C-alpha positions, 0 to 999 in steps of 0.5 A, spaced: 185 782 527 185 787 521 190 786 516 195 791 515 196 794 508 203 796 506 205 800 500 207 795 494 212 798 489 211 795 482 217 792 478 221 796 473 217 792 467 210 793 470 206 798 467 203 803 472 196 807 471 198 813 467 191 817 469 191 822 474 189 820 481 182 822 483 182 828 488 178 826 494 175 830 500 180 826 505 187 828 506 187 835 504 185 834 497 189 827 496 186 820 498 191 820 504 189 818 511 190 824 516 195 819 520 199 818 514 199 826 513 201 827 520 207 822 519 209 826 512 209 832 516 213 830 521 218 827 516 218 834 513 220 837 519 225 832 521 228 834 514 228 841 515 232 840 521 237 836 518 238 839 511 244 837 506 249 842 504 246 843 497 239 844 500 242 849 505 245 853 499 239 853 495 235 855 501 239 861 502 239 864 495 231 863 496 231 867 502 236 873 499 232 873 493 226 878 492 221 873 488 215 878 489 208 874 490 212 867 489 215 863 495 218 857 496 217 852 502 222 848 504 221 840 505 214 841 503 208 835 503 205 835 496 200 829 496 204 823 499 211 826 497 215 830 500 219 835 495 225 839 497 222 846 495 215 848 493 212 854 490 204 853 491 202 859 487 206 857 481 205 849 481 212 848 481 216 843 486 224 842 486 227 836 488 234 835 489 237 829 486 242 826 491 247 820 490 244 813 492 236 816 491 231 811 490 230 812 482 223 808 482 220 812 488 223 819 484 219 817 478 213 815 481 213 821 485 214 825 478 209 822 475 203 823 480 205 830 481 205 832 473 198 828 473 195 833 478 199 839 474 205 840 478 211 841 475 217 838 478 224 840 477 229 835 478 236 838 480 242 834 481 246 836 488 252 837 485 250 842 480 247 846 486 254 846 490 258 847 483 255 852 479 249 855 483 248 861 478 247 857 472 242 853 477 238 859 478 238 862 471 235 855 469 230 856 475 228 863 473 227 861 466 222 855 468 218 860 473 217 865 467 214 859 463 210 857 469 207 864 470 206 865 462 202 859 462 198 861 468 196 867 465 194 864 459 190 859 462 187 865 466 185 869 460 182 863 457 178 861 463 176 869 463 174 868 455 170 862 456 166 865 462 165 872 458 162 867 452 158 864 456 155 870 459 154 873 452 150 867 450 145 868 455 147 862 459 149 862 467 156 860 468 158 853 470 163 851 475 166 844 475 165 841 482 168 834 482 
């Protein structure tokens, strides 16, 4: 009989490694088993069926808005976490903070997302329900910043590729 491995959370004082998790060719890019991913997708499906009022209000605003090439997927699985909304094109995820949520798990999720380049925006549910216009204004600003960052990175990459070609070298790609 094999021993089952369970998730063990470190105590709040215990240090966790700050390095980014290595992306593997297993579990759609993350080191996650297919069975674990199936469980996560089923949990996300269940969350979509039974959304909170704050989640429904924000989802209605996203549905009504014309965001161009950017769209937010509800209760999306990103790595081994389920976020309330995810915009894959921007590398931006939104987590709605509800009362009674486990802060240790939320902090761990935040760190793992930031380590792989996904910006996680945490919004209190009370803010969405009381002043959604201010929340949307803040979100718009964050989206504009992410778009500018992506364009800057794309330009830097293009410049690097052009410099490599002009120096007579064949362009190289990082394949890790």
